[in-house]
N, C-alpha and C positions, 0 to 999 in steps of 0.2 A: 853721627846718625841723625842729621837734622832733616825735617820734612821740607819738601819743595814748596816754595811760597805760592805757587799757582794752585795748590791743592789744600787750602786751609779752610777748616770748618768755621762757620759763623758762631759756633757755640751751641750747647744744649742745656736745658734746664737741669738743675741739680737733682739727682735721683732721690726719690722719696724713701730714704733708708729707714726712717721711723715707721712708715706705713708697712714697708716690707717686713720689718722686724715683728710688727703686730700680726701680720698674716702668718709668718713663721711660727709665732707663739700660739696662734689659734690652731695650726696644724699639729703642733707639739701636744697641745691639750687634748685634741682628738685621739692621738696615739696613746697618750697616757691613760685616758679613760677606757681604752680598749686593750691595754697592755697585758701581755702574758705575765702572771706572777711567778712563773717558774719556767724551766726550759720546755720547749716544745720538741716535736720529733725532728729527725734527721740531724743536721749539723749544729743545731742550737746548743745542745749539751756540750759538744766538743769545744765550741768557741767560747762558751762561758767558762768552762773548766780551764782552757789554756790561757784565757785572759786573766782569770783569777790567780793562776799559779805562775804566770809568765812562762808558759811552756810553748811547744812547737806543734801546731796542728798539722793536718795532712798537707802534702805538697801542693803548692810551693811554699808553704810555711807562714805566709801572711804576717811578717814581722811588724808592719805598721799597725795592723789591727791589734795584735797582741799587746804591744806597748801602749798604744792609745787606750785600749780597753782596760789595761791594768791601772794606768794613771787615772782614768775616769772613775774606775771603781774605788780607788783609794780616796779621791776627792769627795765622792758621795758617801763614803762610809760613815761620817758623822751623822748622817740622816737616819741611820738605823735600818736602812733597806737591806734586803738580802742581796747577795752577789748576783743572783739571777735577775732580779729586778733592775739592779744597777746597769748590767750589760744590756738588758733589753731596752733600757732608757737611752743607752748610747745609740742604738738603731733609730729610736724615735727622734733623738736630738739631731743626728746627722741628716736624716731624711727631712726633718723640718728646716734644717739649715739650707738644704737644696731648695725648698720652697721659698726661702728668703730671696735667693738669687733668681728663681723663676719669676717671682713677682716683679723684680726689677727689669727682667728681660722683656716681659709682656708690656709693662708700663712704658718702656722705651718705644716699642712699636706703636702703641696707641697714642703717645704724644706726637710721634711723627705724622700720624694721620689726623688727629683731632686737636692736638695741643694739650698742654698740661691742664688738669682740672679734675673734678669729681668723677667724670665719666671714665677717665683713664684709670683712676684708682679702683672704681667698681669693677671695670673689666678685668683688671689684674687679679682682683680677689676671685672672680669667677674662674679664671684660668687655674689659679692655685688650688681651688676647691676640687675641680675635676681631676687635676693631676694627682693630688694627694689621696683621693679616694678611689682611684683605679685599683682594682682588686689586688693585683700583685704588689703594687707599691704599698698599699695599706698593710697587707698581710706580712710583708717583709719589714715593715717599720714598727710594728708593735711586738715583735719578737726577733731576736738577733739570730735568725736562722742561717744567714750567710754573712759575708763581710761587705756586701754590695752597697749598703746604704752609705758607707764611707766613699765608695767610688761614685755614687750618685751625687754626693755633695761636691766632690772634686770636679766632676764633669760640669755641674751647674756653675761652679765658681770659675772654671776655665772659660766657659762660654761668656759669662759676664765680663771677665777680664778682657777678652778679645773685643767685645762690643765697646767697652770703655776705651780701649786703645784706639779703635776706629773713630770714636767720637772726639778723641783728644790727640789725634795723630799729628796735629800742627805743633804740639809740644814735644821737643826732642826727648824729654824725660819719659814720655809715654811708652817708649819701647820696653821699658822695664816691666810693664804689664804683660807683654808677651813672654818675656823671660820668666816672670813669675808663673805664668800659665804653663810653660814648659816644665818648670821645676815641679809644679803640683802634679803634672801627669807622670813625671819620672818617680816622684815620691809615692804617688798613688799606685804605681806598678808594684811596689813592695807590699801593698795591700792586696791588689788583684789587678791583672792585666786589663780588666774592664775599665780601669781609670785612664787607659791610653786611647780609648776609642774616639775621643774628640780629635785626635791628632790629624786625621785626614781632613776634617773640616777646617781645622786651624790652618793647615797648609794652603788649602784652596782660598781661604779668606785672605791670607797674606798675599797670595799671588794676584788676587783681584784688586786688593786695596793698595798694596805697595810692594810689588814684586822685587824691586832692586834691593830691598832689605835682606833678602835671602842670600845675597852675595856680599853683604857688608861684613868685613872681617871681624869687627868688634862684636857685632850682633852674634855672629856664628860662634865666636869664642865664649861669649857669655852663655849662649844656649848650650854648648857642650859642657861648660862648667856646671850649669844647672842640672843637666842630666846626670853627670858624674856624682854630684852632691846628692841628688834625690835617690839614685840607685844605691848609694852607699849604705842606706838603711838595711840592706840585705846582709851586711856584716854581722848583724844581730844573730843570724841563724847559726853560724858555726861557733860563735862565742857562747851563746846560750846552750847549744847542744853539748859543748865540752863540759858544762857544769852538771850534766846528767839529770835534767828535770824528769819527773815521773812520766809525763807525756812528751815524747821526743820522736815524733814521726819522721821517718826518713833518716834520722840521726846524721844530719849534715855536718859532721866534724871535718875540719881541714887541718893540714899540717903546717901551712905557712900562709903569710899574708898575700904573697904573689899569686899562688894558685887560687886562693879565695877570690882575689880581685879579678882574675881572668874568668873564673866561672860567673861572677856577677855581671861583668861588663860584656860578656859574650852571650848572656842569657842561657848559660849551660852548654854552649857549644864546645867548650874546652875548659881546662882548669881542674880544680878540686873535684874528684869523681862523685863523692857523696852529695856535695852541694849542687853540682851540675845536674845530677840525676833528679834531685828534688825540684830544682827550678824548671827542668824540662817535663816534670810530672811523669817520669818513666814508669812509675808504679802502676799507672792506669793503662799502659800499653795502647794508647789511642792511635789508630792508623792514620796515614796522611789523608788530607782532604780529597786527594784524587781517587782514593778508594772509598766510594760512597757506601755508608752503612745502611742507607735506605734511599729510595729514589728521591731526588731533589723535590719533585712535585709533592711527595708525601711529607717531606720536611716542611714545605711551605704550608701544607694543610695543617700540620701540627702547630705551626706558628699562628695561623688564623684561629685555630682552636683556642689558643691562649689569649689572642686578641678578643675573642668572643666572650671570654670570662670577665673582661675588665670592667664592663659598664653595667652588668646586671646579673652577676653570678648567682644571686639568690633566687632567680626565677625558675631555675631548673637544677636539681641536684646532680643530674648526670653530667659527665665530663665532656663527651664529644660535642661538637657544634650543635646548637639547639635552635629549633624553630621559635621557641619562646624568647630566647635571647637575641635572635637574629635582627629583629626590627631596631633594637637599641644599638646593636653592633653597627648596623648600617647608618643609623643616625649619627653616631659618634665618629664613624669613618668619614661621613660627609662633613661634619663640623670640623674635624681635624684638617680636612682638605681646605676648608675656608680659612682656617687659622694659618696654614702654610702660605696660602695666597696673600693673606693680609700682611704677613711679615715681608713677603716679596714685594708687595706694593709699597710698603713703607720704606724699604731699603733693599735694593736688588742684591747687594753684596751680603747683607745679613740673611736674606732669603736663601742665597746659595749655601751659606754656612749651615743653616738649619736643614736644608734638603740633603746636603752631603752627610751631615751628622745623622739624620733620620735613616738614610739609606745604609749607612754603616751599621747602625743599631738593629737593622731588620734584615734585609736581603743578604748583605755581606756576612752578618753574624750567623744567619741560618746556614749559609754555605760553609763557613769556617767551623762551626760547632759540629756539624756532620753527625746528627743524632741518629740512633737506631729508630725503628718504628715507635711511634708514640705509645706511652704506657697504656692509654685507654683507647687507642685507635687500631684499626686493621686487625681485629681479633682472628681473622682467617689466616694471618701470618703466624705460624707456630715455629717452634724450634728454640733450642737453648740460646739465650742472650740475643734473640732477634728484636726484642723490645727494650726500651729504657726501663730501668727498675722503678722509676717514679716519674711524676710530672716535672718538667724542666722550665716552667714559665719564669722562674726567678732569673734566668740568664738574660731575659729581655726586660728586666726591670727598668733600665734607662730608657728604652724605647717607649714603654707604656707611660712612663712619667712624662716624656717629651710629647707623645701623642695626646695625652690628657691635657697638657698645657696648651697645645695647638687647638684641641677641641674646645677648651674653655675660652680661648681667644676667639674661636669661631662663634661661640655663644654670644660673647661681647659684641662681635662685629654684627651679628644678626640683630641684636638689641639696638645698636646705634642706627642701623639701616632702617629698622621699623620705626624708631623714634623720629627719624627725619621725615618719614612719610606720614606719621600720625601727629606730627606737630609737637610732640612732647616725649621725652625719654621716660617720664613717669607712666604714660599711657602704654608704653611698650614693655614696661618692667616685668610683666608676667613671664616673658620669654626667658628671663634669667633663672627661673625655676628649673630649667633644663639642666643647669649645672649641678643641681642637687640630686639628680637621678642616680648617679653611681653611689652616693652616700647611702641613700635609702635601700637600694637594691643589692648593695654589697655588705651592709652592716652586719647582718647575721652571720655571714660567712667569714668576714675578716676579723670579727671581734674575738679576742683571745682572753678576755677578762675571766678569771676563775678557772682557767685551764691548767690543772695540775697533773694531767694524764701521764705525761712522760716521766715526770718526777716520781709519782706514786707507783707507776709500773716498775721503775728501777728499784725503788724501795722494796717492793713486794718480791721481785726476782732475787735480789741480793740476800734478802732475809729468808728465802726458801732454802738456803744452803747452810750446811754445817760449817763450823770454824775451819779456816784454812783451805777452803774448797778451791778447786780449779774449775772454771766454767768456760766452755768453748762456745763462742757466739758465731752467728752467721753473717753479720755485716754491721752497717752503720747503726740501724735502729735498735738493735739489741746489744749494742756496745757503748755508744756515746752517752746515753742516759746513766749507765752504770759508772762511767768515768766521772760524770758530774757528781753523782751521789758520793762517790769515794773521795774525790779531790776537793770538792767545794763544801759539802756538808759533812765530810769525814765519817761517813757511815760505811761499815763493813769493809774497811780497807784491807782486812786480812785475806779477802777473796782475790784470787789471781784470775783476772779476766783475759782470756786468750782469744784474739781475733784470728780465726783460721785463715782468712784471706791474707792477712799480713805475714803469715808464716811462709808465704811464697817469696818474701824478701829475705835478704841476709841479715839485715840489722835487727829485725824484730825478735827473732829467736834468741839472739845474744842478749838483748835487753831483758827478756823474760828470765833468762838464767841469772843475770846480774841482780835483778830486783828481788829475786826470791831466795838469794843466798842467806845463810844464817847471819844475823846481824842487820840485814836489810829487809828481811821479811817483816811486814807490818803485822802488829799483834791484833788478836781478836778482842773486841770490846763488847761485852754483853749489853743488851738493852732490855727494858721491861717488855715482857711478853714473849721473848724468844725462847723456843723450847730446846735450847742447846746448853750443855755444860761446857765450862771452859776446859781447855786442854793445852798441852805443851805445843809450841810451834814446831813445825817440821825440822828435822836435823839436816836436811840438804835442800838444794834448789829444785825447782820444778822441772828443770831440764839439765841433764848431765853431759850432753854432747859438747865436744870441744869446738873451737872456732873452725878448725880444719874440717871436722865432720859436718858441721852445718853448711859450710861453703861447698862441699862436694855432693851433697844430696840434690838429686834432680828429679825430673818427671820421667814417666815412661814405664814400660812393662818391667816387672821384677825378673831379674836374671835367675834368682833362686827363691825357694820358699822363704817367706819372712814370718817368723814367729814372734808374737808380742805377748809377754806375760802380764796379765792383769789380775791381781789378786791370786786366787788359787787356781785359776784357769788360764789357758793360753789360747790365743786366736791365731790361726794360720792363714796367711794370705798367699795363695799358690803362685808358683812360678808362671810368668806370662801375664799376670793380672796387672792392669794399668793403675798404679798408685801414684798420685801426684805429690810433688814436693811438700806442699803444705800439710797434707794428710800424713805423710811419713814422719814429719817433725811432730805433728800432733800425737801420733802413736808413740813416739819416743817420749813425749811429755807424760802420757798416760803410764807408760812403762816405768818411768823414773819416779812418778809421783804417787801412784795409787796406793802404795803401802802406808803413806802418812797423810795424804791429802784426798778427801772425797772428790770424785770426778763427776762433773755435771755438764749437761748441754742445755742450751737455751730452748731447744725443741728436739723431738725425736726425728723430725724430718731434717732436711738440710745436711749439715756436716756430719751429724751422727749417722744418718742413713748412708751418706757417701762412704763412710768408713765401715759400714756394715756392722754397726754396733747396736742398732735400734732394738733388736730382740731382747737385749739385756737392760733396756731402759726401764726405770721405775719412776713414775711421776711423784714428785714431792712438791705439792703446790704447783707453781708455774714452771719450776725447773724439772729437768729429767735427769735422774741420777743413774750413773753407770754402775750396775751391780752385777759383776760376773758370777754366775752360779749355774748349777745344773737345772735347766728349765723343766726337765721331766721329773725332777725329784720334788721333795717336800719344800715348800716355800716358807719364809718367815711368817709368823702369825699375823703381823700387821699388814701384810700384803694382800690386796684383793685384785682379782682380774675383772676388769669392767667388760661386760659383753652387752653393748648397746648398739643402737644405730650409728653412734659416733665412732665405733671401732672397738677393738679389743686390745687392752694394754694393762700392764701391771701398775697398781697404785699403792702408795703407802697411805692407807686410808686415815689412820688417826693423825699422822703428821700433817696431811693435807687439810683435814678439818681444823686442826689447831691453827694453822697458818691463815686459813680463810676467816675463821671466827675471831682470832685474837691479834693477828699481826698485820694483815693486809689493810691498805687504804685504797679507796676507789674514786677519789675526786676526779671528775672529768671523764670517768670511764663508764659509769653506769647512768642510765636515765638521762641521756644528754640529747639536746635538741639537734645539734649538727656536729658531725664528725667530718671535718672538711677535707681530709687527705685520705682518699680511699686506698692508697697504696700501703697504709699503715693499719688497715682495719683488722689484719690478722692478729694484732695485739689484743684487740677487744674480743676476737673470737677465742683467744686463749682463755680468757676469763669465763666466757660463756661455756666453753667445753668443760672447763674445770668444775664449775658449779653444777652443770647438767649431769656430769658423771658422778659427782658427790651425791646429787639427788637420787640418782639411780642406785648407787651403792647403799645409801641410807635406807632406801625402800627395801632392798634385799635384806638388810640387817633388821628390819622391822621398826625402824626409827621414823615414824610417820611425821612427827613434828619437824625433825631435822630435814627430812626429805622435802617437805612443803617449803621450808625456809630456803633451801638451796634452789628449789625450782623457781621460786619468786625472784631470787637473785639472777638466775639465768635469764628470766624473762625481762629483766632490766638491762642486761647486756646485749641481748639479741637485736633490738632496734638500733642500738648504737653501731653494731656491726654492719647494719644495712644503711648506715649513713646518718642515723639520728632520728628522733621522733618527728621533727619538723620535715626532714627530707622524705620520710615515709609518707607523711600526710600530703606533701606536694605531689609525690608520685601517684598516690591514690586519687587525688583530685584531677590529675591529668589523665586518668584512665589507664 
């Protein structure tokens, strides 16, 4: 595989690796200063917990992240940092590592246009600044909310390797750089398929620069070997699943090496059923891209909405595209276009690579992801599951990092152009301040310093329940923080957390039964302030169904009346009623557990309402306890029925007061300037509702001092529910 002599480069200057490392270190410092000290909402808690315990997160399992995260955490443990901070630092370090390669990429372009020197270094710094402070890039880099910063690092490294190969293609050994790039993409696929997104650009680049390489037998054999080796990291999944970790989503256990290999190397098209289903993400039942979940035009609008956030998120707290942000969005759209043109002008082949890569990360990805209507868009579209459950800007992390890089290059190009016309680059230097716009306009929204909200909420909810309780949760946000607290901080491990959505799978119910059997049930450990006496652990598991019974339960209308015994009362679900699989298993858990395990729900809405049990709910702090009783008869003396504008429901008044006064922690939840994720504001509303109801009940009881205190607490939570005190001020100033 030797290069043809007629196509040999004259050589390029040595890349400024030290300067790039300094730029990456500066980005890392920015992320450290704004780092979350604890898990934040959504998947952060899950990924911190699985990395800390070397477990398996939701499909496709992300084995590369889990192992790298565990190794990283162990290496940092002598520093005395909490596991949450260590894993959040992994996001910061990998994103800053991408900035290292981005610096080199831009510097190469500027050297081609102007030659090596201070101007190329300054321009590269500007590009890295804009890329690193784009809102989504920043907010994904100071908290490990996803695994995508590892993919960002891989994509940046692959791009740099391809450019280095092009610059050194006269050297026969340079082809190893392409093989290394292919290996990194294959290895990155075991982190997330986002790592494979440079593949199209890589192929186009090779076709333009040296197409005959694609037919070279040795190159092809090396490339296949690199893919096989990289994807082999997925063998971690069945090996670790067989060891029964506490978090074992998908339970991808396989019987043999051959069926495991088939599943891995066909990406789930055949082979081991459990592993194949995990790799295909069957759990999420995503339709094919030909079945559009929303019009493509709306999906493009949703994409532009996220683009609109990147450069001036703090100007408007509202989520839809904003007139306040639009001038900056158009400015950085224009600057990004200049950046792309600059790359093309410096080297047409590199320009083609960047254009194809950018198109893959934007238009192609929008089409492939096939989102429902945006979470905060098209409110006129109603109906169950018509909208995404949250904002999905993180899927476009790579694009926003790339566009920010091109926009920063555009700033540098404008600076150089003006300097040429003004006779001095120093005279034109004020234009460089444009690169700092995203930093100043995104800082308040991207900053996660001091944010303990998810951690403290999990602490408060778990400690709302009596020993050996079972709690049914509604989804990610009221589940993953509980996992974090139990598996990382080892708090209230006696509580059995049941994700009702997972009960629609076969593996999850079996795991619940296995983990709550006598001898495996984790014990209650009391802590200061908890109002609970110790008790003997339950004598049986939380679920007594056999494997065969679990596997035969399905969805659909009941053929006969279904009676569920809960405590001293029975609940009848009439024949013909549509009861889904997950709810049938949940009812079986309640039936088997309620004699020895207190039953709770994360809220009286959601799953509790779906199972028609809300009438028997009694609020104990943030949790809702299921207490089956005659609602028309005399109630326990500690129960009060709240009758306010917030609704009517039963409350365990003394228990809730004890929890609010002596147990709960509210860091990041009360009196907060910005609550950046509106899809999670229901968490804050729960605190507001709790304290407002306590104020009303204390008033009825004649406890004026307590009523005033709870009312003041409610007043601290309410602005946070509306987006934070700063967001409310911005809205009021905007009229």
